[in-house]
N, CA and C atoms as a LAMMPS dump frame, in Angstrom:
ITEM: TIMESTEP
0
ITEM: NUMBER OF ATOMS
423
ITEM: BOX BOUNDS ff ff ff
-5.0000000000000000e+02 5.0000000000000000e+02
-5.0000000000000000e+02 5.0000000000000000e+02
-5.0000000000000000e+02 5.0000000000000000e+02
ITEM: ATOMS id mol type element x y z
1 1 1 N -58.98 50.321 360.397
2 1 2 C -59.023 49.936 361.619
3 1 3 C -57.8 48.316 361.698
4 2 1 N -56.964 48.646 362.773
5 2 2 C -55.657 47.691 363.14
6 2 3 C -56.304 46.371 364.065
7 3 1 N -54.745 45.597 363.575
8 3 2 C -54.861 44.441 364.612
9 3 3 C -53.914 44.182 365.049
10 4 1 N -53.655 44.069 366.609
11 4 2 C -52.804 44.254 367.561
12 4 3 C -52.314 42.739 367.954
13 5 1 N -51.213 41.954 368.257
14 5 2 C -50.892 40.922 368.408
15 5 3 C -50.236 41.398 369.778
16 6 1 N -50.988 41.213 370.742
17 6 2 C -49.687 41.409 371.954
18 6 3 C -49.064 40.022 372.676
19 7 1 N -47.883 39.778 373.098
20 7 2 C -47.301 38.566 373.271
21 7 3 C -46.768 38.804 374.793
22 8 1 N -46.801 38.167 375.502
23 8 2 C -46.632 38 376.68
24 8 3 C -45.803 36.904 376.974
25 9 1 N -44.424 37.628 377.462
26 9 2 C -42.874 36.885 377.245
27 9 3 C -43.22 36.086 378.755
28 10 1 N -43.69 35.905 379.74
29 10 2 C -43.894 35.281 380.69
30 10 3 C -44.492 34.206 380.247
31 11 1 N -45.855 34.506 379.642
32 11 2 C -46.231 33.345 379.431
33 11 3 C -45.793 32.374 378.458
34 12 1 N -45.217 32.683 377.452
35 12 2 C -44.316 32.13 376.403
36 12 3 C -43.049 31.154 376.677
37 13 1 N -42.276 31.929 377.648
38 13 2 C -41.5 31.006 377.972
39 13 3 C -41.754 29.895 379.277
40 14 1 N -43.052 30.084 380.037
41 14 2 C -43.665 29.193 380.655
42 14 3 C -44.33 28.245 379.718
43 15 1 N -44.843 28.106 378.77
44 15 2 C -45.467 27.172 377.913
45 15 3 C -44.579 26.795 377.34
46 16 1 N -42.896 27.187 376.731
47 16 2 C -41.876 26.629 376.612
48 16 3 C -41.373 25.537 377.402
49 17 1 N -41.125 25.928 378.793
50 17 2 C -40.279 25.315 379.777
51 17 3 C -41.072 24.192 380.148
52 18 1 N -42.466 24.168 380.704
53 18 2 C -43.024 23.448 381.248
54 18 3 C -44.51 23.052 380.492
55 19 1 N -44.881 23.87 379.557
56 19 2 C -46.257 23.01 378.914
57 19 3 C -46.298 22.649 377.225
58 20 1 N -46.905 22.744 376.788
59 20 2 C -46.668 21.506 375.653
60 20 3 C -45.622 22.203 374.7
61 21 1 N -44.929 23.24 374.64
62 21 2 C -43.611 23.333 373.756
63 21 3 C -42.633 23.138 374.597
64 22 1 N -42.441 22.65 375.973
65 22 2 C -41.409 22.125 376.31
66 22 3 C -41.475 20.537 376.284
67 23 1 N -42.9 19.758 376.388
68 23 2 C -42.78 18.703 376.189
69 23 3 C -42.382 18.3 374.507
70 24 1 N -42.925 18.763 373.28
71 24 2 C -42.385 18.516 372.439
72 24 3 C -40.95 18.948 372.073
73 25 1 N -40.509 20.2 372.555
74 25 2 C -39.137 20.261 372.754
75 25 3 C -38.284 18.72 372.794
76 26 1 N -38.847 18.441 374.393
77 26 2 C -37.891 17.284 374.654
78 26 3 C -38.049 15.733 373.903
79 27 1 N -39.317 15.785 373.362
80 27 2 C -39.976 14.556 372.462
81 27 3 C -38.359 14.932 371.325
82 28 1 N -38.475 15.492 370.65
83 28 2 C -37.591 15.88 369.893
84 28 3 C -35.957 15.883 369.904
85 29 1 N -35.567 16.015 371.322
86 29 2 C -34.446 15.739 371.765
87 29 3 C -33.803 14.38 371.813
88 30 1 N -35.126 13.683 372.399
89 30 2 C -34.895 12.183 372.948
90 30 3 C -34.844 11.476 371.081
91 31 1 N -35.61 12.427 370.587
92 31 2 C -35.998 11.404 369.12
93 31 3 C -34.104 11.286 368.385
94 32 1 N -33.355 12.856 368.523
95 32 2 C -32.009 12.828 368.022
96 32 3 C -31.371 11.855 369.381
97 33 1 N -31.596 11.798 370.029
98 33 2 C -30.747 11.116 371.152
99 33 3 C -30.147 9.745 370.532
100 34 1 N -31.91 8.924 370.489
101 34 2 C -32.239 7.47 369.763
102 34 3 C -31.482 7.612 368.193
103 35 1 N -31.613 8.349 367.269
104 35 2 C -30.939 8.354 365.662
105 35 3 C -29.405 8.442 365.946
106 36 1 N -28.931 9.041 366.912
107 36 2 C -27.877 9.363 367.459
108 36 3 C -26.584 8.498 367.893
109 37 1 N -27.927 7.33 369.012
110 37 2 C -27.109 5.904 369.394
111 37 3 C -27.152 5.122 367.842
112 38 1 N -28.379 4.888 366.956
113 38 2 C -27.985 4.084 365.528
114 38 3 C -26.522 4.73 364.963
115 39 1 N -26.833 5.786 364.428
116 39 2 C -25.586 6.016 364.086
117 39 3 C -24.148 5.48 364.686
118 40 1 N -23.867 5.915 365.95
119 40 2 C -22.932 5.975 366.641
120 40 3 C -22.418 4.234 366.623
121 41 1 N -23.8 3.747 366.702
122 41 2 C -23.056 2.258 366.436
123 41 3 C -22.221 1.353 365.859
124 42 1 N -22.137 2.493 364.198
125 42 2 C -21.381 2.127 363.605
126 42 3 C -19.407 2.268 363.898
127 43 1 N -19.537 2.553 364.864
128 43 2 C -18.184 2.959 365.113
129 43 3 C -17.779 2.069 366.565
130 44 1 N -18.639 1.313 366.79
131 44 2 C -18.115 0.646 368.366
132 44 3 C -17.86 -0.457 368.358
133 45 1 N -16.922 -0.919 369.072
134 45 2 C -17.05 -2.853 369.477
135 45 3 C -17.278 -2.969 370.659
136 46 1 N -17.033 -2.065 371.599
137 46 2 C -17.919 -2.356 373.178
138 46 3 C -18.924 -1.737 373.168
139 47 1 N -19.756 -1.087 372.483
140 47 2 C -20.596 -0.282 373.025
141 47 3 C -20.929 1.094 374.11
142 48 1 N -19.676 1.365 374.558
143 48 2 C -19.441 2.335 375.494
144 48 3 C -19.967 3.918 374.816
145 49 1 N -19.655 3.596 373.364
146 49 2 C -20.074 5.256 372.503
147 49 3 C -21.52 5.096 372.769
148 50 1 N -22.249 4.378 372.556
149 50 2 C -23.309 4.481 372.05
150 50 3 C -24.353 4.791 373.442
151 51 1 N -23.662 3.808 374.5
152 51 2 C -24.499 4.008 375.66
153 51 3 C -24.295 5.073 376.33
154 52 1 N -22.862 6.309 375.813
155 52 2 C -22.96 7.378 376.321
156 52 3 C -23.277 8.726 375.927
157 53 1 N -24.155 8.677 375.311
158 53 2 C -25.494 9.38 374.811
159 53 3 C -26.322 9.681 376.135
160 54 1 N -26.853 10.903 376.402
161 54 2 C -27.493 11.354 377.321
162 54 3 C -28.319 12.998 376.815
163 55 1 N -29.418 12.857 377.202
164 55 2 C -30.111 14.013 377.013
165 55 3 C -30.237 15.308 378.398
166 56 1 N -29.896 16.133 378.154
167 56 2 C -29.155 16.91 379.557
168 56 3 C -30.429 17.923 379.199
169 57 1 N -31.169 18.796 380.093
170 57 2 C -31.84 20.215 380.141
171 57 3 C -30.902 21.203 380.742
172 58 1 N -30.861 22.007 379.568
173 58 2 C -30.166 23.147 379.84
174 58 3 C -30.611 23.848 381.653
175 59 1 N -29.571 24.439 382.319
176 59 2 C -29.594 24.848 383.142
177 59 3 C -29.09 26.091 383.306
178 60 1 N -29.654 27.222 384.571
179 60 2 C -28.861 28.265 384.909
180 60 3 C -27.823 28.273 385.635
181 61 1 N -26.856 29.124 385.126
182 61 2 C -25.23 28.582 386.526
183 61 3 C -25.443 29.029 386.694
184 62 1 N -26.461 30.175 387.567
185 62 2 C -26.154 31.07 388.786
186 62 3 C -27.134 30.677 389.664
187 63 1 N -28.138 30.534 389.42
188 63 2 C -29.521 29.666 390.075
189 63 3 C -29.754 28.19 390.185
190 64 1 N -29.15 27.621 389.19
191 64 2 C -29.466 26.165 388.932
192 64 3 C -30.99 25.416 388.82
193 65 1 N -31.747 26.558 388.187
194 65 2 C -33.079 26.286 387.735
195 65 3 C -33.394 25.885 386.477
196 66 1 N -33.56 25.012 385.569
197 66 2 C -34.001 24.902 384.674
198 66 3 C -34.502 25.739 383.421
199 67 1 N -33.506 26.029 382.714
200 67 2 C -33.993 27.207 381.509
201 67 3 C -34.617 25.875 379.989
202 68 1 N -35.403 26.837 378.97
203 68 2 C -35.309 26.134 378.005
204 68 3 C -34.593 25.643 377.292
205 69 1 N -34.625 24.559 376.257
206 69 2 C -33.83 23.693 375.401
207 69 3 C -33.308 22.285 376.272
208 70 1 N -32.743 21.988 375.21
209 70 2 C -32.2 20.6 375.801
210 70 3 C -30.983 19.927 374.883
211 71 1 N -29.724 19.76 375.459
212 71 2 C -28.875 18.672 374.66
213 71 3 C -28.448 17.978 374.904
214 72 1 N -27.625 17.6 373.819
215 72 2 C -27.457 16.058 373.655
216 72 3 C -26.373 15.787 373.555
217 73 1 N -25.53 14.784 374.399
218 73 2 C -23.977 14.539 374.853
219 73 3 C -23.968 13.687 374.692
220 74 1 N -22.552 13.233 374.184
221 74 2 C -22.105 11.732 373.989
222 74 3 C -20.383 12.026 374.591
223 75 1 N -19.932 11.289 375.139
224 75 2 C -18.631 10.675 375.507
225 75 3 C -18.547 10.979 376.929
226 76 1 N -17.88 11.578 377.346
227 76 2 C -17.674 11.573 378.861
228 76 3 C -16.579 10.782 379.252
229 77 1 N -16.908 9.586 380.656
230 77 2 C -15.891 9.209 381.626
231 77 3 C -16.117 7.958 380.285
232 78 1 N -17.119 7.405 380.164
233 78 2 C -17.633 6.396 379.532
234 78 3 C -16.726 6.015 378.438
235 79 1 N -16.938 7.404 376.933
236 79 2 C -16.085 7.189 375.838
237 79 3 C -15.986 8.457 375.6
238 80 1 N -14.507 8.596 376.43
239 80 2 C -13.472 9.959 376.336
240 80 3 C -13.025 9.98 374.591
241 81 1 N -13.007 9.175 373.99
242 81 2 C -12.79 9.13 372.535
243 81 3 C -13.906 9.628 371.507
244 82 1 N -14.604 10.185 372.11
245 82 2 C -16.151 10.482 371.033
246 82 3 C -15.856 11.546 370.515
247 83 1 N -14.912 12.73 370.962
248 83 2 C -14.828 13.867 370.389
249 83 3 C -13.871 13.772 369.119
250 84 1 N -13.078 12.785 369.001
251 84 2 C -11.845 12.053 367.898
252 84 3 C -12.477 11.377 366.976
253 85 1 N -13.589 10.423 367.227
254 85 2 C -14.474 9.72 366.6
255 85 3 C -15.577 11.061 365.741
256 86 1 N -16.202 11.7 366.487
257 86 2 C -17.001 12.885 365.801
258 86 3 C -16.359 14.368 364.821
259 87 1 N -15.093 14.024 365.299
260 87 2 C -14.238 15.109 364.553
261 87 3 C -13.125 14.996 363.884
262 88 1 N -12.648 13.983 363.768
263 88 2 C -11.777 13.454 363.158
264 88 3 C -10.583 13.79 364.024
265 89 1 N -9.33 13.767 363.388
266 89 2 C -7.465 13.738 363.653
267 89 3 C -7.288 14.269 363.281
268 90 1 N -5.981 15.048 363.417
269 90 2 C -5.045 14.969 362.841
270 90 3 C -5.113 15.772 360.958
271 91 1 N -6.679 16.82 361.046
272 91 2 C -6.256 17.662 359.902
273 91 3 C -7.539 16.786 359.422
274 92 1 N -8.596 16.455 359.468
275 92 2 C -9.223 15.775 358.889
276 92 3 C -9.451 14.173 357.993
277 93 1 N -7.765 13.625 358.809
278 93 2 C -7.24 12.058 358.285
279 93 3 C -6.577 12.608 357.137
280 94 1 N -6.275 13.847 356.785
281 94 2 C -5.443 14.243 355.587
282 94 3 C -4.012 14.101 356.481
283 95 1 N -3.355 14.169 358.026
284 95 2 C -2.253 14.472 358.292
285 95 3 C -1.574 13.248 358.928
286 96 1 N -0.459 13.289 359.678
287 96 2 C 0.107 12.525 360.206
288 96 3 C 0.063 12.715 361.786
289 97 1 N 0.307 12.3 362.855
290 97 2 C 0.027 12.156 364.137
291 97 3 C 1.624 11.791 364.676
292 98 1 N 2.226 12.585 365.429
293 98 2 C 3.538 12.056 365.754
294 98 3 C 3.544 12.015 367.276
295 99 1 N 4.456 11.598 368.047
296 99 2 C 4.537 11.299 369.153
297 99 3 C 4.791 13.039 369.705
298 100 1 N 4.456 12.929 371
299 100 2 C 5.014 14.403 371.651
300 100 3 C 6.303 14.618 372.276
301 101 1 N 6.414 13.403 373.163
302 101 2 C 7.607 13.139 374.191
303 101 3 C 8.448 12.673 373.798
304 102 1 N 8.742 11.388 372.75
305 102 2 C 9.438 10.353 372.681
306 102 3 C 9.463 10.097 371.149
307 103 1 N 10.444 8.948 370.611
308 103 2 C 10.991 9.291 369.588
309 103 3 C 9.454 8.562 368.364
310 104 1 N 9.17 7.374 369.553
311 104 2 C 8.26 6.444 368.429
312 104 3 C 7.076 6.429 369.417
313 105 1 N 5.627 5.637 369.183
314 105 2 C 4.87 5.383 369.92
315 105 3 C 4.439 3.584 369.871
316 106 1 N 4.108 3.437 370.995
317 106 2 C 3.86 1.752 371.136
318 106 3 C 2.479 2.214 371.093
319 107 1 N 1.755 1.008 369.852
320 107 2 C 0.439 1.108 370.117
321 107 3 C 0.188 -0.763 370.909
322 108 1 N -1.292 -0.405 371.403
323 108 2 C -1.733 -1.876 372.095
324 108 3 C -1.751 -3.248 370.644
325 109 1 N -1.443 -3.855 370.844
326 109 2 C -1.981 -5.557 370.07
327 109 3 C -3.478 -5.423 369.714
328 110 1 N -3.307 -6.19 368.99
329 110 2 C -5.221 -6.126 368.913
330 110 3 C -5.329 -6.672 366.98
331 111 1 N -6.823 -7.011 367.166
332 111 2 C -6.836 -6.661 365.181
333 111 3 C -6.021 -8.205 364.691
334 112 1 N -5.672 -9.02 365.39
335 112 2 C -4.323 -10.15 364.532
336 112 3 C -3.676 -9.679 364.381
337 113 1 N -2.533 -8.663 365.425
338 113 2 C -1.31 -8.556 365.137
339 113 3 C -0.859 -7.801 366.795
340 114 1 N 0.123 -8.287 366.837
341 114 2 C 0.83 -7.803 367.935
342 114 3 C 1.555 -6.497 368.26
343 115 1 N 1.7 -6.036 369.703
344 115 2 C 2.13 -4.383 369.794
345 115 3 C 3.253 -4.34 368.82
346 116 1 N 2.572 -2.378 367.877
347 116 2 C 3.519 -2.179 367.538
348 116 3 C 3.979 -0.758 367.76
349 117 1 N 5.396 -0.529 366.931
350 117 2 C 6.058 0.31 367.311
351 117 3 C 6.107 1.369 366.3
352 118 1 N 5.713 2.521 366.222
353 118 2 C 5.69 3.575 365.028
354 118 3 C 6.084 4.964 365.245
355 119 1 N 6.66 5.884 364.369
356 119 2 C 7.276 6.782 364.584
357 119 3 C 6.307 8.079 363.942
358 120 1 N 5.03 7.211 363.294
359 120 2 C 4.241 8.145 362.966
360 120 3 C 2.74 7.478 362.473
361 121 1 N 1.418 7.959 362.77
362 121 2 C 0.328 7.032 362.359
363 121 3 C -0.807 8.344 361.451
364 122 1 N -1.425 8.037 360.876
365 122 2 C -2.459 8.447 359.89
366 122 3 C -3.398 8.588 360.884
367 123 1 N -4.031 9.796 360.613
368 123 2 C -5.127 10.537 361.147
369 123 3 C -6.273 9.753 360.462
370 124 1 N -7.383 9.759 361.342
371 124 2 C -8.57 8.898 360.918
372 124 3 C -9.742 10.491 360.493
373 125 1 N -10.577 10.469 359.754
374 125 2 C -11.688 11.585 359.364
375 125 3 C -12.686 11.37 360.21
376 126 1 N -13.358 12.323 360.23
377 126 2 C -14.615 12.502 361.25
378 126 3 C -15.516 12.071 360.844
379 127 1 N -16.463 11.191 361.537
380 127 2 C -17.618 10.835 361.207
381 127 3 C -19.081 11.847 362.216
382 128 1 N -19.413 13.199 361.77
383 128 2 C -20.23 13.916 362.555
384 128 3 C -21.551 13.246 362.685
385 129 1 N -21.547 11.998 363.562
386 129 2 C -22.809 11.065 363.386
387 129 3 C -23.842 12.092 364.219
388 130 1 N -23.737 12.957 365.594
389 130 2 C -24.539 13.413 366.328
390 130 3 C -25.271 14.723 365.522
391 131 1 N -24.083 15.309 364.316
392 131 2 C -24.949 16.557 363.697
393 131 3 C -26.053 15.832 363.002
394 132 1 N -25.702 14.555 362.383
395 132 2 C -26.424 14.319 361.406
396 132 3 C -27.218 13.865 361.895
397 133 1 N -27.671 13.122 362.917
398 133 2 C -28.87 12.885 363.876
399 133 3 C -29.676 13.946 363.851
400 134 1 N -28.882 15.172 364.058
401 134 2 C -30.001 16.544 364.654
402 134 3 C -30.323 16.826 363.485
403 135 1 N -29.722 16.956 362.478
404 135 2 C -30.215 17.286 361.06
405 135 3 C -31.219 16.561 360.674
406 136 1 N -31.433 15.387 360.528
407 136 2 C -32.3 14.357 360.104
408 136 3 C -33.73 14.65 360.7
409 137 1 N -33.355 14.865 362.398
410 137 2 C -34.719 15.027 363.138
411 137 3 C -35.121 16.597 362.594
412 138 1 N -34.139 17.651 362.805
413 138 2 C -34.335 18.641 362.062
414 138 3 C -35.857 18.701 360.492
415 139 1 N -35.414 17.779 359.438
416 139 2 C -35.811 17.987 358.49
417 139 3 C -37.262 17.216 358.333
418 140 1 N -37.325 16.582 359.469
419 140 2 C -38.807 15.911 359.399
420 140 3 C -40.073 17.017 360.044
421 141 1 N -39.418 18.493 360.734
422 141 2 C -40.606 19.28 360.708
423 141 3 C -40.501 20.478 360.226
């Protein structure tokens, strides 16, 4: 005697998209967003990076209909510097950044000093807070 399990793909996709699986997945996406906002707070002065986190549901590019899965996005017009904070600059902080068009770059005043003119500046190491948040939530389950 043999046991056979028949899986109807249409029912599973529906369960993941709009059923209990979709609800569970959406909750995990919001958990990742919540934790990512906490981790991103260590890099902000204005709070723009923290406020830029969004949860977006995947869409079919041809029909515009929702698909399974969610994306957690940070940056955009509110914080265009997010990729540089997450991934770092100039080879993970080990390299130098040089101006592209001029001999030197002018840095704005701030942090107790006036405007600076430099021929090069040292890059920064990346801090992948969004990946860390995703891994932390994944380890819970």
